[in-house]
Every structure is written in C-alpha cells, then in structure tokens.
N, CA, C, O and CB atoms as a CASP TS submission, in Angstrom:
PFRMAT TS
TARGET T0000
AUTHOR 0000-0000-0000
METHOD Language model
MODEL 1
PARENT N/A
ATOM      1  N   MET     1     110.857 173.311 108.067  1.00  0.00           N
ATOM      2  CA  MET     1     111.248 174.640 107.664  1.00  0.00           C
ATOM      3  C   MET     1     112.517 175.064 108.406  1.00  0.00           C
ATOM      4  O   MET     1     113.403 175.702 107.838  1.00  0.00           O
ATOM      5  CB  MET     1     110.110 175.633 107.921  1.00  0.00           C
ATOM      6  N   ALA     2     112.584 174.694 109.693  1.00  0.00           N
ATOM      7  CA  ALA     2     113.753 175.070 110.487  1.00  0.00           C
ATOM      8  C   ALA     2     115.030 174.467 109.909  1.00  0.00           C
ATOM      9  O   ALA     2     116.084 175.102 109.936  1.00  0.00           O
ATOM     10  CB  ALA     2     113.574 174.627 111.941  1.00  0.00           C
ATOM     11  N   LYS     3     114.941 173.248 109.391  1.00  0.00           N
ATOM     12  CA  LYS     3     116.122 172.608 108.797  1.00  0.00           C
ATOM     13  C   LYS     3     116.613 173.394 107.582  1.00  0.00           C
ATOM     14  O   LYS     3     117.816 173.580 107.403  1.00  0.00           O
ATOM     15  CB  LYS     3     115.802 171.153 108.392  1.00  0.00           C
ATOM     16  N   TYR     4     115.677 173.854 106.749  1.00  0.00           N
ATOM     17  CA  TYR     4     116.046 174.613 105.560  1.00  0.00           C
ATOM     18  C   TYR     4     116.694 175.937 105.933  1.00  0.00           C
ATOM     19  O   TYR     4     117.706 176.324 105.349  1.00  0.00           O
ATOM     20  CB  TYR     4     114.822 174.857 104.684  1.00  0.00           C
ATOM     21  N   LEU     5     116.121 176.622 106.893  1.00  0.00           N
ATOM     22  CA  LEU     5     116.696 177.898 107.327  1.00  0.00           C
ATOM     23  C   LEU     5     118.089 177.697 107.910  1.00  0.00           C
ATOM     24  O   LEU     5     119.007 178.471 107.637  1.00  0.00           O
ATOM     25  CB  LEU     5     115.784 178.574 108.362  1.00  0.00           C
ATOM     26  N   LYS     6     118.234 176.658 108.711  1.00  0.00           N
ATOM     27  CA  LYS     6     119.531 176.367 109.324  1.00  0.00           C
ATOM     28  C   LYS     6     120.565 176.037 108.257  1.00  0.00           C
ATOM     29  O   LYS     6     121.713 176.471 108.350  1.00  0.00           O
ATOM     30  CB  LYS     6     119.410 175.205 110.323  1.00  0.00           C
ATOM     31  N   ALA     7     120.167 175.272 107.246  1.00  0.00           N
ATOM     32  CA  ALA     7     121.074 174.903 106.159  1.00  0.00           C
ATOM     33  C   ALA     7     121.531 176.114 105.372  1.00  0.00           C
ATOM     34  O   ALA     7     122.627 176.120 104.811  1.00  0.00           O
ATOM     35  CB  ALA     7     120.405 173.913 105.229  1.00  0.00           C
ATOM     36  N   MET     8     120.689 177.146 105.329  1.00  0.00           N
ATOM     37  CA  MET     8     121.044 178.368 104.615  1.00  0.00           C
ATOM     38  C   MET     8     121.758 179.374 105.513  1.00  0.00           C
ATOM     39  O   MET     8     122.017 180.503 105.098  1.00  0.00           O
ATOM     40  CB  MET     8     119.800 179.001 104.024  1.00  0.00           C
ATOM     41  N   GLY     9     122.074 178.971 106.733  1.00  0.00           N
ATOM     42  CA  GLY     9     122.801 179.849 107.633  1.00  0.00           C
ATOM     43  C   GLY     9     121.931 180.856 108.353  1.00  0.00           C
ATOM     44  O   GLY     9     122.448 181.775 108.988  1.00  0.00           O
ATOM     45  N   GLN    10     120.640 180.705 108.269  1.00  0.00           N
ATOM     46  CA  GLN    10     119.706 181.609 108.936  1.00  0.00           C
ATOM     47  C   GLN    10     119.479 181.152 110.379  1.00  0.00           C
ATOM     48  O   GLN    10     119.612 179.970 110.696  1.00  0.00           O
ATOM     49  CB  GLN    10     118.362 181.673 108.166  1.00  0.00           C
ATOM     50  N   THR    11     119.143 182.080 111.219  1.00  0.00           N
ATOM     51  CA  THR    11     118.774 181.702 112.581  1.00  0.00           C
ATOM     52  C   THR    11     117.312 181.271 112.578  1.00  0.00           C
ATOM     53  O   THR    11     116.492 181.771 111.808  1.00  0.00           O
ATOM     54  CB  THR    11     119.011 182.881 113.584  1.00  0.00           C
ATOM     55  N   THR    12     117.021 180.343 113.449  1.00  0.00           N
ATOM     56  CA  THR    12     115.656 179.833 113.525  1.00  0.00           C
ATOM     57  C   THR    12     115.114 180.065 114.927  1.00  0.00           C
ATOM     58  O   THR    12     115.853 179.977 115.907  1.00  0.00           O
ATOM     59  CB  THR    12     115.600 178.326 113.155  1.00  0.00           C
ATOM     60  N   PRO    13     113.845 180.356 115.018  1.00  0.00           N
ATOM     61  CA  PRO    13     113.258 180.519 116.353  1.00  0.00           C
ATOM     62  C   PRO    13     113.216 179.164 117.061  1.00  0.00           C
ATOM     63  O   PRO    13     113.039 178.121 116.432  1.00  0.00           O
ATOM     64  CB  PRO    13     111.825 181.134 116.261  1.00  0.00           C
ATOM     65  N   VAL    14     113.382 179.205 118.363  1.00  0.00           N
ATOM     66  CA  VAL    14     113.323 177.978 119.146  1.00  0.00           C
ATOM     67  C   VAL    14     111.859 177.579 119.288  1.00  0.00           C
ATOM     68  O   VAL    14     111.033 178.341 119.791  1.00  0.00           O
ATOM     69  CB  VAL    14     114.000 178.161 120.547  1.00  0.00           C
ATOM     70  N   ALA    15     111.563 176.380 118.837  1.00  0.00           N
ATOM     71  CA  ALA    15     110.189 175.884 118.911  1.00  0.00           C
ATOM     72  C   ALA    15     110.020 175.057 120.182  1.00  0.00           C
ATOM     73  O   ALA    15     110.828 174.173 120.467  1.00  0.00           O
ATOM     74  CB  ALA    15     109.830 175.038 117.654  1.00  0.00           C
ATOM     75  N   LYS    16     108.995 175.342 120.924  1.00  0.00           N
ATOM     76  CA  LYS    16     108.708 174.589 122.136  1.00  0.00           C
ATOM     77  C   LYS    16     108.003 173.296 121.744  1.00  0.00           C
ATOM     78  O   LYS    16     106.954 173.313 121.101  1.00  0.00           O
ATOM     79  CB  LYS    16     107.841 175.423 123.130  1.00  0.00           C
ATOM     80  N   ARG    17     108.589 172.194 122.136  1.00  0.00           N
ATOM     81  CA  ARG    17     108.002 170.900 121.812  1.00  0.00           C
ATOM     82  C   ARG    17     106.999 170.508 122.883  1.00  0.00           C
ATOM     83  O   ARG    17     107.179 170.794 124.067  1.00  0.00           O
ATOM     84  CB  ARG    17     109.093 169.821 121.671  1.00  0.00           C
ATOM     85  N   ILE    18     105.949 169.853 122.442  1.00  0.00           N
ATOM     86  CA  ILE    18     104.934 169.332 123.352  1.00  0.00           C
ATOM     87  C   ILE    18     104.800 167.845 123.084  1.00  0.00           C
ATOM     88  O   ILE    18     104.505 167.435 121.962  1.00  0.00           O
ATOM     89  CB  ILE    18     103.559 170.070 123.175  1.00  0.00           C
ATOM     90  N   LEU    19     105.013 167.048 124.097  1.00  0.00           N
ATOM     91  CA  LEU    19     104.904 165.595 123.971  1.00  0.00           C
ATOM     92  C   LEU    19     103.548 165.163 124.499  1.00  0.00           C
ATOM     93  O   LEU    19     103.234 165.354 125.674  1.00  0.00           O
ATOM     94  CB  LEU    19     106.055 164.870 124.734  1.00  0.00           C
ATOM     95  N   GLU    20     102.751 164.581 123.620  1.00  0.00           N
ATOM     96  CA  GLU    20     101.453 164.066 124.020  1.00  0.00           C
ATOM     97  C   GLU    20     101.539 162.546 124.078  1.00  0.00           C
ATOM     98  O   GLU    20     102.040 161.903 123.155  1.00  0.00           O
ATOM     99  CB  GLU    20     100.332 164.533 123.040  1.00  0.00           C
ATOM    100  N   LEU    21     101.046 161.986 125.166  1.00  0.00           N
ATOM    101  CA  LEU    21     101.099 160.538 125.343  1.00  0.00           C
ATOM    102  C   LEU    21      99.700 159.954 125.405  1.00  0.00           C
ATOM    103  O   LEU    21      98.783 160.563 125.958  1.00  0.00           O
ATOM    104  CB  LEU    21     101.878 160.177 126.610  1.00  0.00           C
ATOM    105  N   ASN    22      99.546 158.779 124.838  1.00  0.00           N
ATOM    106  CA  ASN    22      98.310 158.025 124.930  1.00  0.00           C
ATOM    107  C   ASN    22      98.369 157.213 126.219  1.00  0.00           C
ATOM    108  O   ASN    22      99.138 156.256 126.314  1.00  0.00           O
ATOM    109  CB  ASN    22      98.098 157.105 123.674  1.00  0.00           C
ATOM    110  N   THR    23      97.576 157.581 127.196  1.00  0.00           N
ATOM    111  CA  THR    23      97.644 156.919 128.510  1.00  0.00           C
ATOM    112  C   THR    23      97.208 155.471 128.469  1.00  0.00           C
ATOM    113  O   THR    23      97.442 154.735 129.428  1.00  0.00           O
ATOM    114  CB  THR    23      96.794 157.657 129.503  1.00  0.00           C
ATOM    115  N   ASP    24      96.580 155.041 127.384  1.00  0.00           N
ATOM    116  CA  ASP    24      96.176 153.642 127.250  1.00  0.00           C
ATOM    117  C   ASP    24      97.220 152.786 126.546  1.00  0.00           C
ATOM    118  O   ASP    24      97.053 151.572 126.425  1.00  0.00           O
ATOM    119  CB  ASP    24      94.874 153.557 126.502  1.00  0.00           C
ATOM    120  N   HIS    25      98.294 153.413 126.081  1.00  0.00           N
ATOM    121  CA  HIS    25      99.336 152.665 125.376  1.00  0.00           C
ATOM    122  C   HIS    25     100.109 151.799 126.379  1.00  0.00           C
ATOM    123  O   HIS    25     100.393 152.246 127.491  1.00  0.00           O
ATOM    124  CB  HIS    25     100.303 153.633 124.623  1.00  0.00           C
ATOM    125  N   PRO    26     100.452 150.553 125.989  1.00  0.00           N
ATOM    126  CA  PRO    26     101.181 149.659 126.911  1.00  0.00           C
ATOM    127  C   PRO    26     102.488 150.243 127.448  1.00  0.00           C
ATOM    128  O   PRO    26     102.848 149.988 128.597  1.00  0.00           O
ATOM    129  CB  PRO    26     101.483 148.361 126.215  1.00  0.00           C
ATOM    130  N   LEU    27     103.204 151.024 126.632  1.00  0.00           N
ATOM    131  CA  LEU    27     104.455 151.619 127.103  1.00  0.00           C
ATOM    132  C   LEU    27     104.195 152.639 128.205  1.00  0.00           C
ATOM    133  O   LEU    27     104.918 152.680 129.200  1.00  0.00           O
ATOM    134  CB  LEU    27     105.204 152.281 125.941  1.00  0.00           C
ATOM    135  N   VAL    28     103.172 153.456 128.030  1.00  0.00           N
ATOM    136  CA  VAL    28     102.827 154.457 129.042  1.00  0.00           C
ATOM    137  C   VAL    28     102.312 153.758 130.305  1.00  0.00           C
ATOM    138  O   VAL    28     102.628 154.180 131.418  1.00  0.00           O
ATOM    139  CB  VAL    28     101.758 155.453 128.492  1.00  0.00           C
ATOM    140  N   GLU    29     101.537 152.711 130.141  1.00  0.00           N
ATOM    141  CA  GLU    29     101.064 151.948 131.305  1.00  0.00           C
ATOM    142  C   GLU    29     102.240 151.350 132.058  1.00  0.00           C
ATOM    143  O   GLU    29     102.238 151.320 133.289  1.00  0.00           O
ATOM    144  CB  GLU    29     100.088 150.833 130.871  1.00  0.00           C
ATOM    145  N   ARG    30     103.247 150.874 131.329  1.00  0.00           N
ATOM    146  CA  ARG    30     104.458 150.323 131.966  1.00  0.00           C
ATOM    147  C   ARG    30     105.201 151.422 132.732  1.00  0.00           C
ATOM    148  O   ARG    30     105.672 151.192 133.846  1.00  0.00           O
ATOM    149  CB  ARG    30     105.398 149.682 130.899  1.00  0.00           C
ATOM    150  N   MET    31     105.305 152.604 132.142  1.00  0.00           N
ATOM    151  CA  MET    31     105.977 153.710 132.824  1.00  0.00           C
ATOM    152  C   MET    31     105.228 154.090 134.101  1.00  0.00           C
ATOM    153  O   MET    31     105.845 154.356 135.132  1.00  0.00           O
ATOM    154  CB  MET    31     106.091 154.931 131.889  1.00  0.00           C
ATOM    155  N   MET    32     103.904 154.113 134.028  1.00  0.00           N
ATOM    156  CA  MET    32     103.111 154.465 135.209  1.00  0.00           C
ATOM    157  C   MET    32     103.278 153.407 136.301  1.00  0.00           C
ATOM    158  O   MET    32     103.349 153.740 137.484  1.00  0.00           O
ATOM    159  CB  MET    32     101.618 154.619 134.834  1.00  0.00           C
ATOM    160  N   SER    33     103.339 152.145 135.910  1.00  0.00           N
ATOM    161  CA  SER    33     103.534 151.065 136.876  1.00  0.00           C
ATOM    162  C   SER    33     104.898 151.180 137.554  1.00  0.00           C
ATOM    163  O   SER    33     105.004 151.040 138.772  1.00  0.00           O
ATOM    164  CB  SER    33     103.399 149.699 136.187  1.00  0.00           C
ATOM    165  N   LEU    34     105.933 151.433 136.764  1.00  0.00           N
ATOM    166  CA  LEU    34     107.273 151.599 137.330  1.00  0.00           C
ATOM    167  C   LEU    34     107.332 152.807 138.256  1.00  0.00           C
ATOM    168  O   LEU    34     107.988 152.753 139.296  1.00  0.00           O
ATOM    169  CB  LEU    34     108.310 151.744 136.213  1.00  0.00           C
ATOM    170  N   TYR    35     106.664 153.883 137.898  1.00  0.00           N
ATOM    171  CA  TYR    35     106.651 155.090 138.720  1.00  0.00           C
ATOM    172  C   TYR    35     105.999 154.813 140.073  1.00  0.00           C
ATOM    173  O   TYR    35     106.486 155.263 141.111  1.00  0.00           O
ATOM    174  CB  TYR    35     105.912 156.227 137.995  1.00  0.00           C
ATOM    175  N   GLN    36     104.902 154.073 140.051  1.00  0.00           N
ATOM    176  CA  GLN    36     104.196 153.773 141.298  1.00  0.00           C
ATOM    177  C   GLN    36     105.017 152.866 142.209  1.00  0.00           C
ATOM    178  O   GLN    36     104.942 152.979 143.432  1.00  0.00           O
ATOM    179  CB  GLN    36     102.852 153.122 140.996  1.00  0.00           C
ATOM    180  N   LYS    37     105.799 151.969 141.617  1.00  0.00           N
ATOM    181  CA  LYS    37     106.631 151.058 142.411  1.00  0.00           C
ATOM    182  C   LYS    37     107.862 151.767 142.966  1.00  0.00           C
ATOM    183  O   LYS    37     108.184 151.639 144.147  1.00  0.00           O
ATOM    184  CB  LYS    37     107.062 149.857 141.566  1.00  0.00           C
ATOM    185  N   ASN    38     108.547 152.518 142.099  1.00  0.00           N
ATOM    186  CA  ASN    38     109.781 153.200 142.500  1.00  0.00           C
ATOM    187  C   ASN    38     110.075 154.288 141.471  1.00  0.00           C
ATOM    188  O   ASN    38     110.589 154.009 140.388  1.00  0.00           O
ATOM    189  CB  ASN    38     110.987 152.191 142.620  1.00  0.00           C
ATOM    190  N   ASN    39     109.744 155.526 141.820  1.00  0.00           N
ATOM    191  CA  ASN    39     109.909 156.605 140.841  1.00  0.00           C
ATOM    192  C   ASN    39     111.370 156.962 140.575  1.00  0.00           C
ATOM    193  O   ASN    39     111.648 157.832 139.750  1.00  0.00           O
ATOM    194  CB  ASN    39     109.176 157.833 141.313  1.00  0.00           C
ATOM    195  N   GLN    40     112.298 156.311 141.253  1.00  0.00           N
ATOM    196  CA  GLN    40     113.725 156.535 141.015  1.00  0.00           C
ATOM    197  C   GLN    40     114.348 155.400 140.198  1.00  0.00           C
ATOM    198  O   GLN    40     115.565 155.371 140.015  1.00  0.00           O
ATOM    199  CB  GLN    40     114.463 156.683 142.347  1.00  0.00           C
ATOM    200  N   ASP    41     113.536 154.475 139.710  1.00  0.00           N
ATOM    201  CA  ASP    41     114.010 153.313 138.953  1.00  0.00           C
ATOM    202  C   ASP    41     114.665 153.769 137.644  1.00  0.00           C
ATOM    203  O   ASP    41     114.100 154.582 136.912  1.00  0.00           O
ATOM    204  CB  ASP    41     112.838 152.335 138.661  1.00  0.00           C
ATOM    205  N   SER    42     115.850 153.245 137.359  1.00  0.00           N
ATOM    206  CA  SER    42     116.551 153.634 136.131  1.00  0.00           C
ATOM    207  C   SER    42     115.801 153.150 134.890  1.00  0.00           C
ATOM    208  O   SER    42     115.897 153.774 133.833  1.00  0.00           O
ATOM    209  CB  SER    42     117.982 153.073 136.133  1.00  0.00           C
ATOM    210  N   ALA    43     115.059 152.052 135.003  1.00  0.00           N
ATOM    211  CA  ALA    43     114.270 151.574 133.861  1.00  0.00           C
ATOM    212  C   ALA    43     113.198 152.597 133.490  1.00  0.00           C
ATOM    213  O   ALA    43     112.903 152.786 132.310  1.00  0.00           O
ATOM    214  CB  ALA    43     113.616 150.207 134.182  1.00  0.00           C
ATOM    215  N   LEU    44     112.622 153.250 134.483  1.00  0.00           N
ATOM    216  CA  LEU    44     111.623 154.291 134.233  1.00  0.00           C
ATOM    217  C   LEU    44     112.262 155.460 133.486  1.00  0.00           C
ATOM    218  O   LEU    44     111.713 155.950 132.499  1.00  0.00           O
ATOM    219  CB  LEU    44     110.992 154.779 135.563  1.00  0.00           C
ATOM    220  N   SER    45     113.401 155.891 133.953  1.00  0.00           N
ATOM    221  CA  SER    45     114.115 156.987 133.295  1.00  0.00           C
ATOM    222  C   SER    45     114.443 156.629 131.854  1.00  0.00           C
ATOM    223  O   SER    45     114.286 157.458 130.958  1.00  0.00           O
ATOM    224  CB  SER    45     115.399 157.328 134.059  1.00  0.00           C
ATOM    225  N   ASP    46     114.896 155.406 131.625  1.00  0.00           N
ATOM    226  CA  ASP    46     115.219 154.964 130.270  1.00  0.00           C
ATOM    227  C   ASP    46     113.991 154.986 129.365  1.00  0.00           C
ATOM    228  O   ASP    46     114.077 155.422 128.217  1.00  0.00           O
ATOM    229  CB  ASP    46     115.816 153.561 130.301  1.00  0.00           C
ATOM    230  N   LEU    47     112.858 154.524 129.868  1.00  0.00           N
ATOM    231  CA  LEU    47     111.636 154.501 129.066  1.00  0.00           C
ATOM    232  C   LEU    47     111.143 155.912 128.739  1.00  0.00           C
ATOM    233  O   LEU    47     110.673 156.169 127.631  1.00  0.00           O
ATOM    234  CB  LEU    47     110.544 153.728 129.799  1.00  0.00           C
ATOM    235  N   VAL    48     111.251 156.811 129.695  1.00  0.00           N
ATOM    236  CA  VAL    48     110.830 158.189 129.457  1.00  0.00           C
ATOM    237  C   VAL    48     111.714 158.836 128.394  1.00  0.00           C
ATOM    238  O   VAL    48     111.213 159.456 127.456  1.00  0.00           O
ATOM    239  CB  VAL    48     110.876 159.007 130.766  1.00  0.00           C
ATOM    240  N   HIS    49     113.035 158.688 128.542  1.00  0.00           N
ATOM    241  CA  HIS    49     113.954 159.250 127.550  1.00  0.00           C
ATOM    242  C   HIS    49     113.750 158.596 126.183  1.00  0.00           C
ATOM    243  O   HIS    49     113.783 159.279 125.159  1.00  0.00           O
ATOM    244  CB  HIS    49     115.413 159.071 128.010  1.00  0.00           C
ATOM    245  N   TYR    50     113.540 157.284 126.160  1.00  0.00           N
ATOM    246  CA  TYR    50     113.305 156.570 124.906  1.00  0.00           C
ATOM    247  C   TYR    50     112.069 157.124 124.203  1.00  0.00           C
ATOM    248  O   TYR    50     112.098 157.377 122.999  1.00  0.00           O
ATOM    249  CB  TYR    50     113.143 155.058 125.164  1.00  0.00           C
ATOM    250  N   SER    51     110.983 157.311 124.956  1.00  0.00           N
ATOM    251  CA  SER    51     109.734 157.816 124.374  1.00  0.00           C
ATOM    252  C   SER    51     109.930 159.205 123.779  1.00  0.00           C
ATOM    253  O   SER    51     109.447 159.488 122.682  1.00  0.00           O
ATOM    254  CB  SER    51     108.623 157.852 125.433  1.00  0.00           C
ATOM    255  N   TYR    52     110.630 160.062 124.493  1.00  0.00           N
ATOM    256  CA  TYR    52     110.876 161.420 124.003  1.00  0.00           C
ATOM    257  C   TYR    52     111.749 161.391 122.749  1.00  0.00           C
ATOM    258  O   TYR    52     111.463 162.080 121.770  1.00  0.00           O
ATOM    259  CB  TYR    52     111.545 162.277 125.098  1.00  0.00           C
ATOM    260  N   ASP    53     112.811 160.592 122.786  1.00  0.00           N
ATOM    261  CA  ASP    53     113.700 160.484 121.626  1.00  0.00           C
ATOM    262  C   ASP    53     112.956 159.945 120.408  1.00  0.00           C
ATOM    263  O   ASP    53     113.164 160.424 119.294  1.00  0.00           O
ATOM    264  CB  ASP    53     114.895 159.580 121.953  1.00  0.00           C
ATOM    265  N   GLN    54     112.089 158.952 120.612  1.00  0.00           N
ATOM    266  CA  GLN    54     111.305 158.406 119.506  1.00  0.00           C
ATOM    267  C   GLN    54     110.386 159.478 118.912  1.00  0.00           C
ATOM    268  O   GLN    54     110.224 159.556 117.694  1.00  0.00           O
ATOM    269  CB  GLN    54     110.477 157.196 119.982  1.00  0.00           C
ATOM    270  N   ALA    55     109.794 160.291 119.765  1.00  0.00           N
ATOM    271  CA  ALA    55     108.921 161.359 119.279  1.00  0.00           C
ATOM    272  C   ALA    55     109.709 162.350 118.421  1.00  0.00           C
ATOM    273  O   ALA    55     109.220 162.802 117.385  1.00  0.00           O
ATOM    274  CB  ALA    55     108.253 162.091 120.461  1.00  0.00           C
ATOM    275  N   ILE    56     110.910 162.683 118.843  1.00  0.00           N
ATOM    276  CA  ILE    56     111.751 163.599 118.064  1.00  0.00           C
ATOM    277  C   ILE    56     112.086 162.977 116.709  1.00  0.00           C
ATOM    278  O   ILE    56     111.993 163.641 115.676  1.00  0.00           O
ATOM    279  CB  ILE    56     113.054 163.943 118.838  1.00  0.00           C
ATOM    280  N   LEU    57     112.474 161.705 116.715  1.00  0.00           N
ATOM    281  CA  LEU    57     112.805 161.034 115.462  1.00  0.00           C
ATOM    282  C   LEU    57     111.588 160.931 114.542  1.00  0.00           C
ATOM    283  O   LEU    57     111.708 161.100 113.328  1.00  0.00           O
ATOM    284  CB  LEU    57     113.365 159.643 115.744  1.00  0.00           C
ATOM    285  N   ASN    58     110.431 160.656 115.115  1.00  0.00           N
ATOM    286  CA  ASN    58     109.214 160.518 114.314  1.00  0.00           C
ATOM    287  C   ASN    58     108.805 161.820 113.639  1.00  0.00           C
ATOM    288  O   ASN    58     108.182 161.798 112.577  1.00  0.00           O
ATOM    289  CB  ASN    58     108.082 160.025 115.182  1.00  0.00           C
ATOM    290  N   GLU    59     109.149 162.951 114.244  1.00  0.00           N
ATOM    291  CA  GLU    59     108.813 164.228 113.610  1.00  0.00           C
ATOM    292  C   GLU    59     109.910 164.686 112.652  1.00  0.00           C
ATOM    293  O   GLU    59     109.819 165.766 112.069  1.00  0.00           O
ATOM    294  CB  GLU    59     108.574 165.298 114.675  1.00  0.00           C
ATOM    295  N   GLY    60     110.939 163.866 112.492  1.00  0.00           N
ATOM    296  CA  GLY    60     112.016 164.215 111.560  1.00  0.00           C
ATOM    297  C   GLY    60     113.132 165.015 112.185  1.00  0.00           C
ATOM    298  O   GLY    60     113.980 165.561 111.480  1.00  0.00           O
ATOM    299  N   GLY    61     113.140 165.090 113.521  1.00  0.00           N
ATOM    300  CA  GLY    61     114.174 165.850 114.218  1.00  0.00           C
ATOM    301  C   GLY    61     115.458 165.051 114.390  1.00  0.00           C
ATOM    302  O   GLY    61     115.543 163.887 113.999  1.00  0.00           O
ATOM    303  N   GLU    62     116.438 165.691 114.975  1.00  0.00           N
ATOM    304  CA  GLU    62     117.731 165.068 115.240  1.00  0.00           C
ATOM    305  C   GLU    62     117.943 164.993 116.747  1.00  0.00           C
ATOM    306  O   GLU    62     117.613 165.923 117.483  1.00  0.00           O
ATOM    307  CB  GLU    62     118.886 165.857 114.556  1.00  0.00           C
ATOM    308  N   LEU    63     118.493 163.879 117.186  1.00  0.00           N
ATOM    309  CA  LEU    63     118.748 163.700 118.614  1.00  0.00           C
ATOM    310  C   LEU    63     120.021 164.419 119.022  1.00  0.00           C
ATOM    311  O   LEU    63     121.008 164.424 118.287  1.00  0.00           O
ATOM    312  CB  LEU    63     118.845 162.211 118.964  1.00  0.00           C
ATOM    313  N   GLU    64     119.990 165.025 120.198  1.00  0.00           N
ATOM    314  CA  GLU    64     121.176 165.691 120.724  1.00  0.00           C
ATOM    315  C   GLU    64     122.208 164.674 121.204  1.00  0.00           C
ATOM    316  O   GLU    64     123.411 164.924 121.130  1.00  0.00           O
ATOM    317  CB  GLU    64     120.793 166.634 121.867  1.00  0.00           C
ATOM    318  N   ASN    65     121.733 163.517 121.700  1.00  0.00           N
ATOM    319  CA  ASN    65     122.636 162.515 122.248  1.00  0.00           C
ATOM    320  C   ASN    65     122.291 161.151 121.659  1.00  0.00           C
ATOM    321  O   ASN    65     121.615 160.346 122.298  1.00  0.00           O
ATOM    322  CB  ASN    65     122.556 162.483 123.798  1.00  0.00           C
ATOM    323  N   ILE    66     122.754 160.898 120.448  1.00  0.00           N
ATOM    324  CA  ILE    66     122.459 159.626 119.785  1.00  0.00           C
ATOM    325  C   ILE    66     123.097 158.457 120.526  1.00  0.00           C
ATOM    326  O   ILE    66     122.543 157.358 120.552  1.00  0.00           O
ATOM    327  CB  ILE    66     122.947 159.655 118.333  1.00  0.00           C
ATOM    328  N   HIS    67     124.252 158.690 121.122  1.00  0.00           N
ATOM    329  CA  HIS    67     124.935 157.632 121.870  1.00  0.00           C
ATOM    330  C   HIS    67     124.078 157.175 123.061  1.00  0.00           C
ATOM    331  O   HIS    67     123.930 155.975 123.296  1.00  0.00           O
ATOM    332  CB  HIS    67     126.322 158.125 122.360  1.00  0.00           C
ATOM    333  N   GLY    68     123.529 158.114 123.794  1.00  0.00           N
ATOM    334  CA  GLY    68     122.663 157.771 124.922  1.00  0.00           C
ATOM    335  C   GLY    68     121.419 157.026 124.466  1.00  0.00           C
ATOM    336  O   GLY    68     120.985 156.078 125.120  1.00  0.00           O
ATOM    337  N   PHE    69     120.838 157.456 123.335  1.00  0.00           N
ATOM    338  CA  PHE    69     119.665 156.782 122.778  1.00  0.00           C
ATOM    339  C   PHE    69     119.996 155.330 122.454  1.00  0.00           C
ATOM    340  O   PHE    69     119.245 154.423 122.814  1.00  0.00           O
ATOM    341  CB  PHE    69     119.164 157.514 121.515  1.00  0.00           C
ATOM    342  N   LEU    70     121.110 155.113 121.780  1.00  0.00           N
ATOM    343  CA  LEU    70     121.502 153.749 121.404  1.00  0.00           C
ATOM    344  C   LEU    70     121.796 152.889 122.633  1.00  0.00           C
ATOM    345  O   LEU    70     121.469 151.702 122.648  1.00  0.00           O
ATOM    346  CB  LEU    70     122.730 153.783 120.488  1.00  0.00           C
ATOM    347  N   GLN    71     122.402 153.466 123.647  1.00  0.00           N
ATOM    348  CA  GLN    71     122.658 152.719 124.878  1.00  0.00           C
ATOM    349  C   GLN    71     121.341 152.282 125.512  1.00  0.00           C
ATOM    350  O   GLN    71     121.221 151.141 125.959  1.00  0.00           O
ATOM    351  CB  GLN    71     123.477 153.571 125.874  1.00  0.00           C
ATOM    352  N   ARG    72     120.350 153.177 125.556  1.00  0.00           N
ATOM    353  CA  ARG    72     119.057 152.826 126.126  1.00  0.00           C
ATOM    354  C   ARG    72     118.360 151.730 125.336  1.00  0.00           C
ATOM    355  O   ARG    72     117.819 150.785 125.910  1.00  0.00           O
ATOM    356  CB  ARG    72     118.173 154.045 126.194  1.00  0.00           C
ATOM    357  N   VAL    73     118.379 151.863 124.005  1.00  0.00           N
ATOM    358  CA  VAL    73     117.733 150.853 123.172  1.00  0.00           C
ATOM    359  C   VAL    73     118.423 149.499 123.348  1.00  0.00           C
ATOM    360  O   VAL    73     117.758 148.479 123.526  1.00  0.00           O
ATOM    361  CB  VAL    73     117.754 151.280 121.688  1.00  0.00           C
ATOM    362  N   ASN    74     119.741 149.493 123.299  1.00  0.00           N
ATOM    363  CA  ASN    74     120.482 148.242 123.465  1.00  0.00           C
ATOM    364  C   ASN    74     120.244 147.631 124.837  1.00  0.00           C
ATOM    365  O   ASN    74     120.174 146.409 124.967  1.00  0.00           O
ATOM    366  CB  ASN    74     121.973 148.479 123.255  1.00  0.00           C
ATOM    367  N   GLY    75     120.119 148.465 125.858  1.00  0.00           N
ATOM    368  CA  GLY    75     119.833 147.963 127.203  1.00  0.00           C
ATOM    369  C   GLY    75     118.446 147.336 127.304  1.00  0.00           C
ATOM    370  O   GLY    75     118.244 146.382 128.055  1.00  0.00           O
ATOM    371  N   MET    76     117.499 147.871 126.553  1.00  0.00           N
ATOM    372  CA  MET    76     116.137 147.328 126.588  1.00  0.00           C
ATOM    373  C   MET    76     116.014 146.013 125.844  1.00  0.00           C
ATOM    374  O   MET    76     115.243 145.140 126.243  1.00  0.00           O
ATOM    375  CB  MET    76     115.167 148.324 126.005  1.00  0.00           C
ATOM    376  N   ILE    77     116.772 145.865 124.761  1.00  0.00           N
ATOM    377  CA  ILE    77     116.637 144.636 123.972  1.00  0.00           C
ATOM    378  C   ILE    77     117.650 143.576 124.376  1.00  0.00           C
ATOM    379  O   ILE    77     117.540 142.416 123.979  1.00  0.00           O
ATOM    380  CB  ILE    77     116.789 144.945 122.497  1.00  0.00           C
ATOM    381  N   GLY    78     118.633 143.981 125.166  1.00  0.00           N
ATOM    382  CA  GLY    78     119.706 143.054 125.540  1.00  0.00           C
ATOM    383  C   GLY    78     119.437 142.390 126.793  1.00  0.00           C
ATOM    384  O   GLY    78     120.243 141.578 127.247  1.00  0.00           O
TER
END
C-alpha cells in the first residue's frame, strides 16, 4: 500500500519493521558462533546486514544501499 501511495505523491506513515529470526536456522547459528568468537568480526556484520536486506527484499521492499548489498553477497560467494 505504501508503494501505491508514494507513487501517487502521497505521504506514507513510517512503518516500524520487525525482524524475526529462526534461532535454529543454520545462518543464525553461524551468526551466533561468530558473535561468541569475536563480536567485532566483519563476517558477522556482513551476515547480519545480509539477513536484514534479504528480509526487506522478501517483503517486496527496496534496499537503501544496493551497492553495499551486492558487495556483501559477492564477498560471501567469492
């Protein structure tokens, strides 16, 4: 609905996003392991940002920093 209002030039209320994680998911387990080893690890930061960006994309949203998202993805697969 917010996209339609924005397209028509209307102002939209800011919606507070809530990210829910499955603590049994392998990605979340990996993040928890990295946090316990070194909570300042850049790989941990990348995984957290990746997870949030994926959630935004999955709900049909738009990323504020697509370049940063692509850099993180390329760093993970490269």
